[in-house]
C-alpha positions in Angstrom: -0.4 0.1 0.2 1.1 3.6 -0.6 2.2 6.1 1.6 -1.1 8.0 1.1 -3.1 4.8 2.0 -1.2 3.8 5.4 -1.5 7.5 6.3 -5.1 7.4 6.1 -5.2 4.4 8.1 -3.5 5.5 10.5 -5.6 8.7 11.2 -9.1 5.9 10.3 -7.6 4.0 13.1 -7.0 6.5 15.4 -10.4 7.5 15.6 -10.9 10.0 13.5 -14.1 9.6 11.0 -13.0 9.9 7.5 -16.4 9.9 6.1 -17.2 13.2 4.9 -20.0 14.7 7.3 -21.8 16.6 5.0 -23.1 13.0 3.9 -26.3 13.0 5.3 -28.9 9.4 4.6 -31.6 10.4 2.2 -34.0 7.8 2.9 -36.2 8.6 -0.3 -33.7 8.8 -2.7 -32.2 5.3 -1.1 -35.1 3.8 -1.4 -35.9 5.2 -4.9 -32.7 4.1 -6.5 -33.4 0.4 -5.2 -36.5 0.3 -6.5 -35.0 1.9 -10.0 -31.8 -0.4 -9.9 -34.7 -3.4 -10.3 -36.7 -1.5 -12.3 -33.8 -1.9 -14.7 -32.2 -5.1 -13.9 -34.3 -6.9 -11.5 -35.6 -9.0 -14.2 -32.4 -10.1 -15.4 -31.9 -14.0 -13.8 -28.4 -12.9 -12.3 -29.4 -10.0 -10.5 -30.6 -11.3 -7.3 -30.0 -9.3 -3.4 -26.6 -10.2 -3.7 -26.2 -8.3 -6.6 -28.3 -5.7 -5.8 -26.6 -4.9 -3.1 -22.8 -4.6 -4.8 -24.8 -2.4 -7.3 -26.5 -0.3 -4.7 -22.6 0.0 -3.3 -21.0 0.9 -6.5 -23.8 3.5 -7.6 -23.1 5.6 -4.1 -18.9 4.9 -4.1 -18.4 5.8 -7.6 -20.3 8.9 -7.4 -18.6 9.5 -4.3 -15.5 9.4 -6.3 -16.6 11.8 -9.2 -18.5 14.2 -7.4 -16.9 13.9 -3.2 -20.6 13.3 -2.5 -23.0 10.4 -3.0 -25.9 10.0 -4.0 -27.8 8.5 -1.3 -25.8 8.6 1.8 -26.2 5.3 2.6 -23.8 3.6 5.1 -22.1 0.5 3.4 -20.8 -2.1 6.0 -18.3 -5.2 5.4 -19.9 -8.3 5.0 -18.0 -11.9 4.6 -19.5 -11.4 1.2 -18.8 -7.9 0.0 -20.0 -4.2 0.7 -24.0 -4.5 2.5 -26.6 -1.1 2.6 -27.4 -0.9 6.5 -30.8 0.8 5.5 -31.8 -2.1 2.7 -34.3 -4.6 4.8 -36.6 -1.7 6.0 -36.1 0.1 2.9 -36.6 -2.7 0.9 -40.4 -3.4 3.0 -41.2 -0.3 2.7 -40.9 -0.8 -1.3 -43.1 -4.2 -0.6 -46.0 -2.3 1.1 -45.6 0.7 -0.8 -46.3 -2.0 -3.7 -43.6 -0.7 -6.1 -41.5 -4.0 -5.8 -42.1 -7.8 -5.3 -39.8 -10.0 -3.6 -39.3 -14.2 -4.7 -37.2 -16.6 -4.0 -36.2 -18.7 -7.0 -33.3 -21.2 -8.3 -30.5 -19.9 -9.8 -27.5 -22.9 -10.6 -28.9 -24.6 -7.7 -28.8 -22.1 -5.4 -31.7 -20.0 -3.9 -31.6 -16.6 -5.1 -33.8 -13.8 -3.9 -35.2 -12.1 -6.2 -36.9 -8.2 -6.3 -39.3 -7.0 -9.4 -40.3 -3.8 -10.2 -44.3 -3.1 -10.3 -44.6 -0.1 -11.4 -41.6 2.6 -12.8 -39.7 4.2 -10.6 -40.2 7.8 -10.0 -36.4 9.2 -11.3 -37.2 13.0 -11.5 -35.3 12.7 -7.3 -32.0 12.4 -9.2 -30.1 15.2 -11.5 -28.6 13.9 -14.7 -25.3 13.3 -13.3 -26.9 11.1 -10.8 -28.7 9.3 -13.7 -25.7 9.3 -15.5 -23.9 7.4 -12.7 -26.7 4.9 -12.2 -26.5 4.0 -15.1 -22.9 3.4 -16.3 -23.1 1.5 -13.3 -25.9 -1.0 -14.6 -24.2 -1.2 -17.6 -20.6 -2.5 -16.6 -21.8 -4.5 -13.5 -25.5 -5.9 -13.8 -24.2 -9.2 -15.8 -21.9 -10.4 -13.4 -23.9 -12.8 -11.1 -23.1 -12.8 -7.3 -20.0 -14.4 -6.5 -18.4 -12.3 -9.6 -20.0 -9.7 -8.0 -18.6 -10.7 -4.7 -15.1 -11.0 -5.6 -14.9 -7.5 -7.6 -16.3 -5.7 -4.7 -13.3 -7.6 -2.6 -10.7 -6.0 -4.6 -12.4 -2.6 -4.2 -10.3 -0.1 -1.9 -12.8 0.9 0.5 -14.1 -2.7 1.6 -10.2 -4.0 1.3 -9.0 -1.6 4.1 -12.3 -2.0 6.4 -12.7 -4.5 8.9 -14.9 -6.8 9.4 -18.8 -5.5 10.5 -17.1 -1.7 10.0 -18.6 1.0 7.8 -17.0 1.5 4.1 -15.6 4.8 4.3 -16.0 6.6 0.9 -12.9 8.6 0.8 -10.9 5.3 -0.1 -12.1 5.1 -3.5 -9.6 7.8 -4.2 -7.1 5.0 -4.0 -8.7 3.0 -6.1 -7.1 0.3 -8.6 -7.8 1.6 -12.5 -10.0 -1.5 -13.1 -12.4 0.4 -10.4 -11.7 4.0 -11.3 -14.5 5.9 -12.7 -13.0 9.3 -12.4 -10.8 11.0 -15.3 -7.5 11.3 -13.9 -5.1 11.8 -17.5 
């Protein structure tokens, strides 16, 4: 690891929070992002709960790399299988109650898969042009990966690599990503 990363890690381990204090969780925007991603690619046989987790994560963290803020302000936790959104279950249950999505159990390559299907078109007017651009690019780049591929891919992203188990991922580490993960133009 480079000197900059080690310096950041030492600050982090010393109790200094790196997370931008201006980032606030917007639950309605998070729910709309979840609904939008489900609407765009939930019908694909490979897109279940695990892939959805990672699409949410990469959308927010890619946007942070580009604009130093997040679309939703959601916190993502380092779980064994990769980044997981803290407010997923509550938000999912609300979307189901609102009649916007449904949860189904499916079999995908002899594994039980939890999938989500959109029942209504989401209101994408909550997103600005830059946000929609990032969301759609992330979906295009990653939504064809299966759960195993997405998990492996997320495990090589710098914010996940430097976090401790069950710890919140720090968006600031996107600036230390390997080139294949970078979404910014650094020429």
